[in-house]
N, CA and C atoms as a LAMMPS dump frame, in Angstrom:
ITEM: TIMESTEP
0
ITEM: NUMBER OF ATOMS
432
ITEM: BOX BOUNDS ff ff ff
-5.0000000000000000e+02 5.0000000000000000e+02
-5.0000000000000000e+02 5.0000000000000000e+02
-5.0000000000000000e+02 5.0000000000000000e+02
ITEM: ATOMS id mol type element x y z
1 1 1 N -152.796 250.147 301.846
2 1 2 C -151.932 248.993 301.657
3 1 3 C -150.601 249.475 301.082
4 2 1 N -149.539 249.14 301.735
5 2 2 C -148.212 249.563 301.311
6 2 3 C -147.657 248.579 300.283
7 3 1 N -147.164 249.09 299.184
8 3 2 C -146.592 248.243 298.151
9 3 3 C -145.09 248.42 298.069
10 4 1 N -144.431 247.48 297.441
11 4 2 C -142.999 247.538 297.244
12 4 3 C -142.741 248.177 295.883
13 5 1 N -142.157 249.354 295.854
14 5 2 C -141.939 250.076 294.593
15 5 3 C -140.982 249.342 293.659
16 6 1 N -140.012 248.642 294.194
17 6 2 C -139.091 247.905 293.336
18 6 3 C -139.837 246.82 292.564
19 7 1 N -140.723 246.104 293.228
20 7 2 C -141.485 245.06 292.55
21 7 3 C -142.491 245.648 291.561
22 8 1 N -143.042 246.822 291.877
23 8 2 C -143.914 247.512 290.926
24 8 3 C -143.149 247.867 289.651
25 9 1 N -141.935 248.407 289.836
26 9 2 C -141.124 248.778 288.674
27 9 3 C -140.673 247.548 287.898
28 10 1 N -140.325 246.464 288.601
29 10 2 C -139.902 245.238 287.931
30 10 3 C -141.024 244.665 287.079
31 11 1 N -142.225 244.591 287.641
32 11 2 C -143.368 244.092 286.873
33 11 3 C -143.664 245.009 285.693
34 12 1 N -143.57 246.314 285.899
35 12 2 C -143.805 247.258 284.821
36 12 3 C -142.789 247.141 283.704
37 13 1 N -141.524 246.968 284.056
38 13 2 C -140.478 246.841 283.03
39 13 3 C -140.652 245.537 282.243
40 14 1 N -140.983 244.45 282.922
41 14 2 C -141.211 243.181 282.218
42 14 3 C -142.371 243.324 281.247
43 15 1 N -143.478 243.895 281.718
44 15 2 C -144.627 244.099 280.839
45 15 3 C -144.293 245.052 279.7
46 16 1 N -143.571 246.114 279.997
47 16 2 C -143.22 247.089 278.973
48 16 3 C -142.343 246.508 277.877
49 17 1 N -141.365 245.697 278.25
50 17 2 C -140.487 245.083 277.237
51 17 3 C -141.29 244.122 276.362
52 18 1 N -142.151 243.331 276.977
53 18 2 C -142.976 242.395 276.197
54 18 3 C -143.898 243.132 275.229
55 19 1 N -144.653 244.096 275.755
56 19 2 C -145.603 244.811 274.902
57 19 3 C -144.905 245.712 273.899
58 20 1 N -143.838 246.379 274.295
59 20 2 C -143.125 247.251 273.371
60 20 3 C -142.546 246.488 272.193
61 21 1 N -141.938 245.353 272.476
62 21 2 C -141.382 244.528 271.393
63 21 3 C -142.492 243.999 270.493
64 22 1 N -143.565 243.546 271.099
65 22 2 C -144.675 242.978 270.332
66 22 3 C -145.334 244.022 269.444
67 23 1 N -145.587 245.201 269.981
68 23 2 C -146.273 246.232 269.194
69 23 3 C -145.349 246.926 268.204
70 24 1 N -144.051 246.831 268.377
71 24 2 C -143.119 247.384 267.388
72 24 3 C -142.897 246.408 266.248
73 25 1 N -142.806 245.125 266.562
74 25 2 C -142.463 244.143 265.538
75 25 3 C -143.574 243.987 264.509
76 26 1 N -144.817 244.183 264.92
77 26 2 C -145.928 243.965 264.012
78 26 3 C -145.911 244.934 262.821
79 27 1 N -145.918 246.257 263.005
80 27 2 C -145.858 247.107 261.812
81 27 3 C -144.477 247.133 261.158
82 28 1 N -143.411 246.967 261.959
83 28 2 C -142.068 246.998 261.376
84 28 3 C -141.871 245.836 260.406
85 29 1 N -142.374 244.671 260.767
86 29 2 C -142.226 243.522 259.871
87 29 3 C -143.01 243.736 258.579
88 30 1 N -144.212 244.271 258.691
89 30 2 C -144.993 244.546 257.483
90 30 3 C -144.316 245.594 256.608
91 31 1 N -143.783 246.632 257.222
92 31 2 C -143.164 247.703 256.452
93 31 3 C -141.827 247.287 255.853
94 32 1 N -141.023 246.554 256.607
95 32 2 C -139.698 246.181 256.113
96 32 3 C -139.766 245.098 255.044
97 33 1 N -140.721 244.205 255.141
98 33 2 C -140.804 243.121 254.16
99 33 3 C -141.764 243.438 253.024
100 34 1 N -142.386 244.609 253.056
101 34 2 C -143.344 244.959 252.012
102 34 3 C -142.713 245.185 250.658
103 35 1 N -141.444 245.525 250.611
104 35 2 C -140.789 245.8 249.331
105 35 3 C -139.91 244.65 248.859
106 36 1 N -139.787 243.598 249.676
107 36 2 C -138.933 242.474 249.307
108 36 3 C -139.706 241.537 248.399
109 37 1 N -139.187 241.258 247.206
110 37 2 C -139.867 240.268 246.359
111 37 3 C -139.668 238.872 246.952
112 38 1 N -140.772 238.181 247.142
113 38 2 C -140.734 236.889 247.808
114 38 3 C -141.15 235.804 246.827
115 39 1 N -140.358 234.725 246.789
116 39 2 C -140.717 233.551 246.006
117 39 3 C -141.371 232.556 246.958
118 40 1 N -142.678 232.484 246.929
119 40 2 C -143.363 231.576 247.839
120 40 3 C -143.643 232.241 249.175
121 41 1 N -143.445 231.491 250.257
122 41 2 C -143.789 231.971 251.589
123 41 3 C -142.602 232.457 252.399
124 42 1 N -141.385 232.225 251.932
125 42 2 C -140.22 232.454 252.77
126 42 3 C -139.481 233.732 252.377
127 43 1 N -138.957 234.394 253.394
128 43 2 C -138.153 235.596 253.2
129 43 3 C -136.682 235.213 253.108
130 44 1 N -135.847 236.084 252.571
131 44 2 C -134.41 235.797 252.539
132 44 3 C -133.836 235.617 253.943
133 45 1 N -132.71 234.921 254.032
134 45 2 C -132.069 234.659 255.326
135 45 3 C -131.635 235.96 255.988
136 46 1 N -131.763 235.999 257.278
137 46 2 C -131.318 237.137 258.051
138 46 3 C -132.358 238.236 258.236
139 47 1 N -133.445 238.202 257.481
140 47 2 C -134.45 239.258 257.597
141 47 3 C -135.178 239.164 258.941
142 48 1 N -135.557 237.947 259.32
143 48 2 C -136.274 237.778 260.585
144 48 3 C -135.407 238.181 261.78
145 49 1 N -134.146 237.788 261.777
146 49 2 C -133.283 238.145 262.907
147 49 3 C -133.028 239.653 262.949
148 50 1 N -132.92 240.301 261.799
149 50 2 C -132.73 241.755 261.78
150 50 3 C -133.969 242.47 262.317
151 51 1 N -135.14 241.999 261.938
152 51 2 C -136.379 242.608 262.43
153 51 3 C -136.515 242.383 263.929
154 52 1 N -136.172 241.194 264.399
155 52 2 C -136.27 240.9 265.825
156 52 3 C -135.298 241.747 266.643
157 53 1 N -134.082 241.918 266.146
158 53 2 C -133.11 242.741 266.871
159 53 3 C -133.526 244.216 266.897
160 54 1 N -134.072 244.725 265.792
161 54 2 C -134.579 246.096 265.788
162 54 3 C -135.748 246.256 266.752
163 55 1 N -136.585 245.237 266.833
164 55 2 C -137.739 245.302 267.732
165 55 3 C -137.312 245.306 269.188
166 56 1 N -136.303 244.497 269.531
167 56 2 C -135.793 244.525 270.902
168 56 3 C -135.107 245.849 271.199
169 57 1 N -134.388 246.373 270.205
170 57 2 C -133.65 247.617 270.416
171 57 3 C -134.6 248.791 270.614
172 58 1 N -135.54 248.981 269.695
173 58 2 C -136.412 250.148 269.761
174 58 3 C -137.659 249.884 270.592
175 59 1 N -138.399 248.857 270.253
176 59 2 C -139.641 248.582 270.969
177 59 3 C -139.413 248.174 272.41
178 60 1 N -138.419 247.318 272.644
179 60 2 C -138.137 246.873 274.005
180 60 3 C -137.641 247.994 274.898
181 61 1 N -136.798 248.859 274.36
182 61 2 C -136.274 249.975 275.15
183 61 3 C -137.378 250.974 275.491
184 62 1 N -138.171 251.322 274.499
185 62 2 C -139.268 252.262 274.743
186 62 3 C -140.29 251.64 275.688
187 63 1 N -140.589 250.369 275.489
188 63 2 C -141.517 249.684 276.373
189 63 3 C -141.013 249.593 277.803
190 64 1 N -139.703 249.402 277.971
191 64 2 C -139.141 249.354 279.323
192 64 3 C -139.297 250.695 280.038
193 65 1 N -139.108 251.787 279.32
194 65 2 C -139.291 253.113 279.922
195 65 3 C -140.761 253.333 280.283
196 66 1 N -141.662 252.957 279.376
197 66 2 C -143.093 253.08 279.663
198 66 3 C -143.465 252.211 280.863
199 67 1 N -142.95 251.007 280.918
200 67 2 C -143.243 250.11 282.026
201 67 3 C -142.67 250.597 283.344
202 68 1 N -141.494 251.183 283.305
203 68 2 C -140.878 251.726 284.515
204 68 3 C -141.766 252.803 285.128
205 69 1 N -142.171 253.758 284.299
206 69 2 C -143.027 254.831 284.805
207 69 3 C -144.439 254.338 285.103
208 70 1 N -144.904 253.352 284.347
209 70 2 C -146.21 252.767 284.64
210 70 3 C -146.224 252.029 285.958
211 71 1 N -145.123 251.363 286.294
212 71 2 C -145.019 250.694 287.583
213 71 3 C -144.987 251.668 288.745
214 72 1 N -144.384 252.823 288.52
215 72 2 C -144.366 253.841 289.568
216 72 3 C -145.713 254.544 289.719
217 73 1 N -146.461 254.654 288.608
218 73 2 C -147.688 255.445 288.629
219 73 3 C -148.896 254.69 289.165
220 74 1 N -148.94 253.372 289.002
221 74 2 C -150.121 252.607 289.41
222 74 3 C -149.996 252.188 290.869
223 75 1 N -150.935 252.614 291.706
224 75 2 C -150.88 252.184 293.104
225 75 3 C -151.226 250.708 293.236
226 76 1 N -150.708 250.088 294.266
227 76 2 C -150.909 248.66 294.474
228 76 3 C -152.345 248.356 294.894
229 77 1 N -153.101 249.388 295.274
230 77 2 C -154.478 249.171 295.699
231 77 3 C -155.426 248.924 294.529
232 78 1 N -155.008 249.262 293.313
233 78 2 C -155.857 248.985 292.155
234 78 3 C -155.93 247.477 291.924
235 79 1 N -157.05 246.991 291.437
236 79 2 C -157.144 245.553 291.149
237 79 3 C -156.133 245.139 290.079
238 80 1 N -155.808 243.864 290.103
239 80 2 C -154.814 243.354 289.162
240 80 3 C -155.348 243.494 287.741
241 81 1 N -154.511 243.951 286.853
242 81 2 C -154.865 244.125 285.456
243 81 3 C -154.838 245.568 284.998
244 82 1 N -154.976 246.514 285.921
245 82 2 C -154.991 247.913 285.524
246 82 3 C -153.635 248.375 285.006
247 83 1 N -152.565 247.962 285.671
248 83 2 C -151.235 248.379 285.248
249 83 3 C -150.887 247.766 283.892
250 84 1 N -151.174 246.505 283.7
251 84 2 C -150.825 245.855 282.432
252 84 3 C -151.653 246.404 281.275
253 85 1 N -152.909 246.741 281.523
254 85 2 C -153.73 247.329 280.459
255 85 3 C -153.213 248.706 280.07
256 86 1 N -152.838 249.501 281.05
257 86 2 C -152.351 250.841 280.726
258 86 3 C -151.005 250.791 280.012
259 87 1 N -150.126 249.903 280.439
260 87 2 C -148.833 249.76 279.763
261 87 3 C -149.035 249.221 278.35
262 88 1 N -149.971 248.299 278.18
263 88 2 C -150.254 247.744 276.856
264 88 3 C -150.755 248.819 275.904
265 89 1 N -151.707 249.615 276.346
266 89 2 C -152.271 250.646 275.468
267 89 3 C -151.255 251.732 275.129
268 90 1 N -150.496 252.171 276.12
269 90 2 C -149.502 253.213 275.854
270 90 3 C -148.364 252.678 274.979
271 91 1 N -147.966 251.439 275.199
272 91 2 C -146.929 250.845 274.343
273 91 3 C -147.421 250.697 272.914
274 92 1 N -148.694 250.351 272.751
275 92 2 C -149.243 250.246 271.397
276 92 3 C -149.143 251.585 270.683
277 93 1 N -149.596 252.64 271.326
278 93 2 C -149.611 253.952 270.677
279 93 3 C -148.189 254.405 270.348
280 94 1 N -147.299 254.365 271.321
281 94 2 C -145.956 254.911 271.121
282 94 3 C -145.133 254.038 270.176
283 95 1 N -145.129 252.726 270.39
284 95 2 C -144.271 251.853 269.581
285 95 3 C -144.757 251.735 268.142
286 96 1 N -146.061 251.796 267.928
287 96 2 C -146.562 251.77 266.557
288 96 3 C -146.185 253.046 265.825
289 97 1 N -146.292 254.174 266.488
290 97 2 C -145.898 255.446 265.868
291 97 3 C -144.4 255.453 265.569
292 98 1 N -143.588 254.972 266.499
293 98 2 C -142.141 254.917 266.276
294 98 3 C -141.802 253.98 265.109
295 99 1 N -142.505 252.86 265.004
296 99 2 C -142.255 251.932 263.892
297 99 3 C -142.586 252.591 262.556
298 100 1 N -143.673 253.339 262.511
299 100 2 C -144.015 254.02 261.264
300 100 3 C -143.053 255.162 260.964
301 101 1 N -142.528 255.808 261.986
302 101 2 C -141.529 256.856 261.752
303 101 3 C -140.232 256.235 261.235
304 102 1 N -139.81 255.138 261.846
305 102 2 C -138.54 254.524 261.464
306 102 3 C -138.588 253.876 260.079
307 103 1 N -139.692 253.221 259.755
308 103 2 C -139.753 252.43 258.525
309 103 3 C -140.836 252.909 257.566
310 104 1 N -141.391 254.072 257.801
311 104 2 C -142.475 254.58 256.961
312 104 3 C -142.06 254.94 255.552
313 105 1 N -140.778 255.105 255.315
314 105 2 C -140.331 255.424 253.961
315 105 3 C -140.59 254.271 252.991
316 106 1 N -140.826 253.086 253.531
317 106 2 C -141.108 251.923 252.684
318 106 3 C -142.509 251.985 252.068
319 107 1 N -143.4 252.795 252.635
320 107 2 C -144.777 252.847 252.147
321 107 3 C -144.858 253.299 250.693
322 108 1 N -143.955 254.155 250.268
323 108 2 C -143.972 254.628 248.889
324 108 3 C -143.614 253.573 247.87
325 109 1 N -142.976 252.493 248.302
326 109 2 C -142.533 251.452 247.384
327 109 3 C -143.357 250.171 247.502
328 110 1 N -144.34 250.169 248.388
329 110 2 C -145.145 248.961 248.608
330 110 3 C -146.376 248.972 247.714
331 111 1 N -146.821 247.778 247.293
332 111 2 C -148.096 247.717 246.569
333 111 3 C -149.258 248.087 247.492
334 112 1 N -150.355 248.48 246.909
335 112 2 C -151.501 248.941 247.691
336 112 3 C -152.083 247.897 248.612
337 113 1 N -152.1 246.645 248.186
338 113 2 C -152.701 245.617 249.031
339 113 3 C -151.847 245.337 250.266
340 114 1 N -150.531 245.504 250.157
341 114 2 C -149.679 245.314 251.334
342 114 3 C -149.823 246.472 252.315
343 115 1 N -150.06 247.665 251.809
344 115 2 C -150.328 248.803 252.695
345 115 3 C -151.646 248.579 253.43
346 116 1 N -152.641 248.079 252.712
347 116 2 C -153.938 247.804 253.335
348 116 3 C -153.818 246.729 254.411
349 117 1 N -153.035 245.692 254.155
350 117 2 C -152.832 244.638 255.15
351 117 3 C -152.103 245.195 256.375
352 118 1 N -151.134 246.065 256.166
353 118 2 C -150.402 246.673 257.281
354 118 3 C -151.343 247.473 258.178
355 119 1 N -152.179 248.299 257.578
356 119 2 C -153.101 249.096 258.379
357 119 3 C -154.21 248.244 258.987
358 120 1 N -154.569 247.145 258.342
359 120 2 C -155.523 246.209 258.945
360 120 3 C -154.932 245.574 260.198
361 121 1 N -153.653 245.155 260.143
362 121 2 C -152.979 244.614 261.322
363 121 3 C -152.94 245.638 262.452
364 122 1 N -152.64 246.889 262.114
365 122 2 C -152.586 247.931 263.138
366 122 3 C -153.963 248.1 263.777
367 123 1 N -155.017 248.084 262.978
368 123 2 C -156.366 248.219 263.526
369 123 3 C -156.726 247.036 264.417
370 124 1 N -156.396 245.824 263.994
371 124 2 C -156.701 244.629 264.801
372 124 3 C -155.973 244.683 266.136
373 125 1 N -154.71 245.065 266.136
374 125 2 C -153.973 245.138 267.389
375 125 3 C -154.415 246.323 268.243
376 126 1 N -154.962 247.37 267.615
377 126 2 C -155.568 248.459 268.376
378 126 3 C -156.777 247.946 269.157
379 127 1 N -157.605 247.158 268.51
380 127 2 C -158.791 246.599 269.159
381 127 3 C -158.391 245.604 270.249
382 128 1 N -157.296 244.869 270.049
383 128 2 C -156.891 243.833 270.992
384 128 3 C -155.887 244.301 272.045
385 129 1 N -155.584 245.584 272.117
386 129 2 C -154.585 246.064 273.081
387 129 3 C -155.031 245.835 274.517
388 130 1 N -156.279 246.108 274.832
389 130 2 C -156.761 245.899 276.207
390 130 3 C -156.88 244.41 276.534
391 131 1 N -157.442 243.559 275.64
392 131 2 C -157.442 242.127 275.971
393 131 3 C -156.047 241.529 276.134
394 132 1 N -155.068 241.979 275.35
395 132 2 C -153.697 241.505 275.545
396 132 3 C -153.164 241.939 276.909
397 133 1 N -153.477 243.16 277.301
398 133 2 C -153.059 243.639 278.613
399 133 3 C -153.681 242.818 279.73
400 134 1 N -154.95 242.452 279.568
401 134 2 C -155.601 241.622 280.575
402 134 3 C -155.024 240.213 280.582
403 135 1 N -154.67 239.703 279.419
404 135 2 C -154.123 238.344 279.345
405 135 3 C -152.771 238.243 280.047
406 136 1 N -151.992 239.307 280.031
407 136 2 C -150.683 239.293 280.672
408 136 3 C -150.709 239.902 282.078
409 137 1 N -151.892 240.03 282.649
410 137 2 C -151.975 240.613 283.988
411 137 3 C -151.435 239.67 285.065
412 138 1 N -151.19 238.412 284.714
413 138 2 C -150.609 237.489 285.706
414 138 3 C -149.202 237.926 286.102
415 139 1 N -148.536 238.714 285.281
416 139 2 C -147.197 239.203 285.625
417 139 3 C -147.279 240.195 286.787
418 140 1 N -148.418 240.839 286.942
419 140 2 C -148.598 241.758 288.06
420 140 3 C -148.626 241.044 289.403
421 141 1 N -148.714 239.745 289.4
422 141 2 C -148.689 238.984 290.641
423 141 3 C -147.363 239.213 291.376
424 142 1 N -146.328 239.633 290.655
425 142 2 C -145.015 239.934 291.26
426 142 3 C -145.162 241.017 292.325
427 143 1 N -146.032 241.99 292.077
428 143 2 C -146.155 243.117 293.006
429 143 3 C -146.87 242.754 294.291
430 144 1 N -147.606 241.664 294.289
431 144 2 C -148.415 241.335 295.482
432 144 3 C -147.646 240.544 296.5
């Protein structure tokens, strides 16, 4: 079965940007806000937008590259879901490591319970990387 490589790459880039941003924002938000003293439930103004812009910049860019190559690597003959699962898992590994490299200096100033919560979130998203990839496999419909 002949596939359209442009549509494979487009679906891969869309999936990569989504997963890269999602997997970068999770540890980055925990690490960046771990040292901010919070009164109640709310963070100071501008923190959320700064975290979101960093996530699009780093996680989205890295995810787009992973998705581009993932779209080229997965043949169209594989059942739907294989490409999104592989992009999800690879984006989790790379973007989480990049987030810890970029913002890991905050770990020395965080209380122990916030470090434990950060690593608990990372473990939960590690377990859910394949189900998230399967949940977003409808985007692969673009290639068909």
